[in-house]
C-alpha positions in Angstrom: -1.1 -13.6 25.8 -1.6 -13.9 22.2 0.0 -16.8 20.4 3.1 -16.2 17.9 0.4 -17.4 15.1 -2.2 -15.1 16.0 0.5 -12.1 15.9 1.6 -13.3 12.1 -2.4 -13.5 11.3 -2.6 -10.0 12.6 0.1 -8.6 10.7 -1.8 -10.2 7.6 1.6 -10.9 5.7 -0.1 -10.9 2.4 -0.6 -7.2 2.6 3.5 -6.6 2.9 4.3 -7.8 -0.8 2.4 -4.4 -1.9 4.5 -2.2 0.6 7.4 -4.0 -0.6 6.2 -3.1 -4.3 5.9 0.6 -3.7 9.3 1.6 -2.1 11.1 -1.4 -4.5 9.7 0.6 -7.4 11.4 3.8 -5.6 14.2 2.5 -5.0 15.2 0.3 -8.1 14.2 3.5 -10.4 16.7 5.1 -8.2 19.6 2.5 -9.2 20.0 4.1 -12.5 20.8 7.4 -10.6 24.9 7.9 -10.1 24.3 9.0 -6.5 21.9 5.9 -5.4 22.4 4.7 -2.0 21.6 1.3 -2.0 21.7 1.4 2.2 19.3 4.4 1.9 16.6 2.7 -0.3 16.6 -0.8 1.8 15.9 1.2 5.0 13.1 2.6 3.4 11.7 -0.5 2.4 12.2 -1.4 6.0 10.4 1.2 7.3 7.3 1.2 5.1 7.1 -2.6 6.1 6.2 -1.4 9.8 4.2 1.3 8.4 1.9 -1.4 6.8 2.2 -4.2 10.3 0.9 -1.0 12.2 -2.0 0.1 9.7 -3.1 -3.9 9.6 -2.7 -3.7 13.6 -4.7 -0.6 13.5 -7.6 -2.1 11.4 -7.5 -5.3 13.2 -8.2 -3.5 16.4 -10.0 -0.3 15.1 -12.8 -2.4 12.9 -13.7 -4.5 16.2 -13.9 -1.4 18.2 -16.4 0.1 15.6 -18.6 -3.4 15.1 -17.2 -3.5 11.1 -15.6 -6.9 12.4 -18.4 -9.0 12.7 -19.9 -12.4 11.8 -21.5 -11.7 8.4 -18.0 -9.7 7.5 -17.0 -12.1 4.4 -13.1 -11.7 4.6 -10.6 -13.4 7.0 -11.9 -12.9 10.6 -9.5 -10.9 12.3 -7.4 -11.3 15.4 -9.1 -9.5 18.1 -12.5 -10.6 16.7 -12.0 -13.8 17.2 -10.4 -13.4 20.7 -7.1 -14.3 19.5 -5.2 -11.4 20.2 -6.8 -9.1 23.5 -7.8 -5.3 22.6 -5.0 -4.3 25.2 -2.2 -6.6 23.5 -3.2 -5.3 20.4 -3.0 -1.2 21.2 0.4 -2.5 22.7 1.3 -4.0 19.6 0.0 -0.7 17.6 2.6 1.1 20.2 5.4 -0.7 19.9 5.3 -0.5 15.8 4.8 2.9 15.9 7.8 3.3 17.8 9.6 1.3 15.2 8.8 3.1 12.3 9.5 6.2 14.1 12.8 5.0 15.1 13.4 3.5 11.6 12.5 6.7 10.0 14.8 8.5 11.6 17.9 6.6 11.3 16.8 6.7 7.4 16.4 10.3 7.4 18.8 11.8 10.0 21.3 8.5 9.7 21.5 7.7 6.2 20.2 9.9 3.5 22.6 12.6 2.2 20.2 15.3 1.5 19.9 18.7 3.0 18.5 19.9 6.2 15.4 21.4 4.8 14.2 18.2 2.7 14.9 16.2 5.9 12.3 18.1 8.1 9.9 17.5 4.9 10.5 13.7 5.1 9.9 13.9 8.3 6.6 15.7 8.6 5.5 13.1 5.7 6.6 10.6 8.1 5.0 11.7 11.0 1.8 11.7 9.0 2.3 8.3 7.6 2.3 6.9 11.3 -0.6 9.5 12.2 -2.6 7.8 8.9 -1.6 4.4 9.6 -3.7 4.7 13.1 -6.2 7.0 12.3 -7.7 4.8 9.4 -10.4 2.9 11.7 -9.4 4.4 15.2 -11.0 7.2 17.1 -13.5 9.4 16.9 -14.8 10.0 13.2 -11.9 7.9 11.6 -11.4 9.0 7.6 -11.9 5.5 6.7 -15.2 5.3 7.8 -15.7 8.3 5.2 -14.6 7.4 1.9 -10.8 8.5 2.2 -9.2 5.5 2.6 -8.4 5.3 -0.9 -6.5 9.0 -1.0 -4.8 8.1 1.7 -3.6 4.9 0.3 -2.9 6.7 -2.9 -0.6 9.1 -1.4 1.5 7.4 1.2 2.0 4.2 -0.3 2.2 5.7 -3.7 3.2 9.3 -4.0 5.4 9.5 -1.1 6.8 5.7 -1.0 8.1 6.0 -4.5 9.0 9.4 -4.5 10.5 9.9 -1.1 12.3 6.8 -1.2 13.5 8.0 -5.0 14.7 11.6 -3.2 16.1 9.9 0.0 18.4 7.3 -2.2 19.7 9.9 -4.9 19.0 13.4 -3.2 17.4 14.2 -6.3 13.3 14.9 -7.0 12.6 14.8 -10.7 9.1 15.4 -11.5 9.1 12.2 -14.0 9.3 9.8 -10.9 5.7 11.0 -9.9 4.9 8.9 -13.0 6.1 5.4 -11.5 4.6 7.1 -8.0 1.0 7.5 -9.4 1.1 4.2 -11.2 2.0 2.1 -7.9 -0.4 4.4 -5.5 -3.2 3.6 -8.2 -2.5 -0.3 -8.2 -1.9 -0.1 -4.3 -5.6 1.8 -4.1 -6.6 -1.4 -6.2 -6.2 -3.7 -3.7 -8.0 -1.7 -0.8 -10.9 -1.2 -3.8 -11.0 -4.9 -3.8 -11.4 -5.7 -0.3 -13.9 -2.6 0.0 -15.9 -4.4 -2.7 -15.5 -8.0 -0.9 -17.0 -6.0 2.4 -19.4 -4.0 0.3 -22.5 -5.1 2.1 -21.4 -5.3 5.9 -19.7 -1.7 5.6 -22.5 -0.2 4.4 -24.8 -2.1 7.4 -22.6 -1.0 9.9 -21.8 2.7 8.9 -18.3 1.9 7.1 -18.9 4.5 4.3 -15.8 3.5 2.2 -15.7 4.4 -1.4 -17.8 1.3 -2.4 -20.5 2.0 -0.7 -20.5 5.7 -1.7 -20.4 4.9 -5.2 -22.0 1.5 -5.7 -20.6 -2.1 -6.2 -20.7 -1.5 -10.2 -19.3 2.0 -10.4 -16.6 0.7 -8.3 -15.9 -2.5 -10.5 -15.3 0.3 -13.3 -13.4 2.0 -11.1 -11.2 -1.0 -10.3 -10.4 -1.6 -13.8 -9.1 2.0 -14.3 -6.7 1.6 -11.4 -5.3 -1.8 -12.8 -5.2 -0.5 -16.3 -3.5 3.0 -16.1 -0.6 2.5 -14.4 0.6 0.6 -17.5 0.1 3.9 -19.5 1.9 5.9 -16.6 4.9 3.6 -16.9 5.2 3.5 -20.5 4.9 7.0 -20.6 7.8 7.7 -18.0 10.3 5.5 -20.4 9.5 7.1 -23.2 10.5 10.1 -21.5 13.9 8.2 -20.5 14.4 8.0 -24.1 14.1 3.8 -23.0 15.4 1.4 -25.5 12.2 -0.9 -27.3 13.4 -3.8 -24.8 12.8 -1.9 -21.6 8.9 -2.0 -22.2 8.9 -5.4 -22.3 7.3 -4.8 -18.5 4.1 -4.5 -20.7 4.1 -8.6 -20.9 2.9 -8.9 -17.6 0.0 -7.0 -18.2 -2.3 -9.7 -19.7 -2.0 -11.4 -16.1 -3.5 -8.1 -14.3 -6.1 -8.1 -17.7 -7.1 -12.0 -17.0 -8.0 -11.2 -13.5 -9.9 -8.4 -14.1 -12.2 -10.7 -16.4 -12.5 -13.2 -13.7 -13.7 -10.8 -10.9 -16.8 -9.3 -13.4 -17.5 -13.1 -13.9 -17.6 -13.8 -10.1 -20.8 -14.7 -8.6 -20.5 -14.0 -4.4 -18.2 -11.4 -2.7 -16.4 -14.0 -0.8 -14.7 -15.0 -4.0 -13.1 -11.6 -4.5 -10.8 -12.7 -1.7 -8.2 -14.5 -3.3 -7.6 -11.8 -5.6 -6.4 -9.3 -3.1 -3.7 -11.3 -2.8 -3.2 -12.0 -6.6 -2.9 -8.8 -7.3 -0.4 -7.7 -4.1 2.3 -10.5 -5.8 1.6 -9.1 -9.7 2.1 -5.8 -8.2 5.4 -7.0 -7.0 6.3 -9.1 -10.4 5.7 -5.8 -12.3 7.9 -3.8 -10.0 10.7 -6.4 -10.4 9.9 -6.7 -14.2 10.2 -2.9 -14.5 13.1 -2.1 -11.9 15.0 -4.6 -13.9 14.8 -3.8 -17.3 14.8 -0.1 -16.4 18.5 -0.6 -15.3 19.8 -2.5 -18.3 
């Protein structure tokens, strides 16, 4: 039986701040709304954490089965590859977290959120799609992660759906402007995946995992990464301008140099393995940006 340490490793805790950042952005922007429900936002955060862990377990299992996790892979050794968790154990864990995601989502939608039934059905369908997408990224016949569609999936589910969905569930309203911070978070979430794929570029190409980085090449992926990191600050500033925000609320821009410094460092790195620490850095700085922006918008 796999150890607790192995399961913690498989859950990849360093990815969880990123999932937290997206739902927290939706919740903190929603907090300024007069109908805001804190309990709904908190349950949305929990549901997204379950989905992130489900995705991590599925990637651990699927990449091993398809041969992408091998001795030439640069990133941290996965648990199924290392023999720390057996394939049947990982499949059981995937089932468990799919069920936890479903139960949590059902309680969120039908037990807490005060939205009309049509909205409940739409959110339910989106939630089921998120569970399916979390598994099918690397698992099954012709998984979409091997066809360069991982970026689109992350952008939709950990950006648009997480931010706008949380806002809608917590306030029973959905102004189009919420899609500005939702797009910003989707891009930052995608940037973390892009860094991961840049690190694993050579091995992915060799094993037939045709990520977007494999398709467009490393140098173009580097330029793409800069766009994913910098454009969110423009989107968040535009969102504030449309809210007629006070000058102080633009102080979130003081976090920008932290991101720019990492972008400059990444361009100077020698060797793909050196990219690995920047995944965690970007996830944590995105969470920092979320809380700074969220606090300022509620002043």
